[in-house]
C-alpha positions as CSV (number, residue, x, y, z in Angstrom):
1,X,6.0,-22.9,13.2
2,X,5.3,-22.2,9.5
3,X,2.6,-24.3,7.9
4,X,1.7,-24.9,4.2
5,X,-1.2,-22.8,3.0
6,X,-1.5,-20.7,6.2
7,X,-1.3,-17.0,6.4
8,X,2.3,-16.2,7.3
9,X,2.9,-12.5,6.5
10,X,1.1,-9.3,5.8
11,X,2.8,-6.8,3.5
12,X,1.4,-3.2,3.5
13,X,2.2,-0.1,1.5
14,X,4.2,2.9,2.6
15,X,4.3,4.8,-0.7
16,X,5.3,8.4,-1.4
17,X,8.1,8.7,1.2
18,X,6.0,7.7,4.2
19,X,8.1,4.7,5.4
20,X,9.8,6.7,8.2
21,X,6.5,8.2,9.4
22,X,4.7,4.8,9.2
23,X,7.4,3.2,11.3
24,X,7.3,6.1,13.8
25,X,3.5,5.8,14.1
26,X,3.5,2.1,14.8
27,X,6.4,2.4,17.2
28,X,4.7,5.2,19.2
29,X,1.2,3.8,19.1
30,X,1.9,0.1,19.7
31,X,5.6,-0.3,20.6
32,X,6.5,-2.1,17.3
33,X,10.1,-2.6,16.3
34,X,11.4,-2.8,12.8
35,X,14.2,-4.4,10.7
36,X,15.1,-2.5,7.6
37,X,16.0,-4.3,4.4
38,X,17.4,-1.5,2.4
39,X,15.9,2.0,2.1
40,X,12.5,0.9,0.8
41,X,11.4,-2.0,3.0
42,X,11.0,-2.5,6.7
43,X,9.7,-5.7,8.4
44,X,8.0,-6.2,11.7
45,X,7.3,-9.2,13.9
46,X,4.3,-8.3,16.1
47,X,2.1,-11.4,16.3
48,X,1.8,-11.9,12.5
49,X,5.0,-11.0,10.7
50,X,4.8,-8.4,8.0
51,X,6.4,-5.4,6.4
52,X,6.0,-2.0,4.8
53,X,7.1,-1.5,1.2
54,X,7.8,1.9,-0.1
55,X,9.4,0.8,-3.4
56,X,6.3,1.9,-5.5
57,X,4.4,5.1,-5.8
58,X,1.2,3.5,-6.7
59,X,-1.3,2.8,-3.9
60,X,-1.9,-0.9,-3.3
61,X,-4.0,-3.0,-0.9
62,X,-2.4,-5.0,1.9
63,X,-0.9,-8.2,0.5
64,X,-1.7,-11.4,2.5
65,X,1.2,-13.9,2.1
66,X,0.8,-17.6,2.5
67,X,3.6,-20.1,3.2
68,X,4.6,-23.1,1.1
69,X,7.4,-25.6,1.6
70,X,7.2,-26.5,-2.1
71,X,6.6,-23.3,-4.1
72,X,6.3,-25.0,-7.5
73,X,3.8,-27.5,-6.3
74,X,1.7,-24.7,-4.7
75,X,1.9,-22.6,-7.9
76,X,0.5,-25.6,-9.8
77,X,-2.3,-26.2,-7.3
78,X,-3.3,-22.5,-7.4
79,X,-3.4,-22.6,-11.2
80,X,-5.4,-25.9,-11.3
81,X,-7.9,-24.4,-8.8
82,X,-8.6,-21.5,-11.0
83,X,-6.2,-18.8,-9.6
84,X,-4.5,-16.5,-12.1
85,X,-0.7,-16.0,-11.7
86,X,-0.1,-12.2,-11.8
87,X,3.6,-12.3,-10.9
88,X,5.6,-15.5,-11.6
89,X,8.1,-16.9,-9.1
90,X,10.8,-14.5,-8.2
91,X,13.6,-14.2,-5.6
92,X,13.7,-11.7,-2.8
93,X,15.8,-11.3,0.3
94,X,14.8,-14.3,2.4
95,X,13.4,-16.6,-0.2
96,X,11.2,-16.8,-3.3
97,X,7.5,-16.0,-4.0
98,X,4.8,-15.6,-6.6
99,X,1.6,-13.5,-6.6
100,X,-1.9,-14.7,-7.8
101,X,-5.5,-13.5,-7.8
102,X,-8.4,-15.6,-6.6
103,X,-11.7,-15.8,-8.5
104,X,-12.9,-12.7,-6.7
105,X,-9.9,-10.7,-7.8
106,X,-8.1,-10.6,-4.4
107,X,-4.3,-10.6,-4.8
108,X,-2.3,-12.8,-2.5
109,X,1.3,-14.1,-2.5
110,X,2.9,-17.4,-1.6
111,X,6.5,-17.6,-0.3
112,X,9.1,-20.2,0.5
113,X,12.6,-20.1,2.0
114,X,13.8,-22.3,-0.9
């Protein structure tokens, strides 16, 4: 069951054409299975849901994703608490989300089905 403000998803990078080899590695090493969402994104559900994104060539850190039933309310709370919005609310297959940095500079995202 999804809960507001709890870690819900972990997005990791598979840049520079490594998506197929990353999927093969996790399948062979841990028995993971994947659902592809187009040619540049593949999701997994192995304890904590997550996915590998190969749509960018820049190297990025893993992206922890929190859940919110009310995305606008959570965006306001993040801003009021001192977070910096680095990517405003946008739609993606499965819902909407925004990205922010905390006071230490860590980037996180918050998503909602609505």
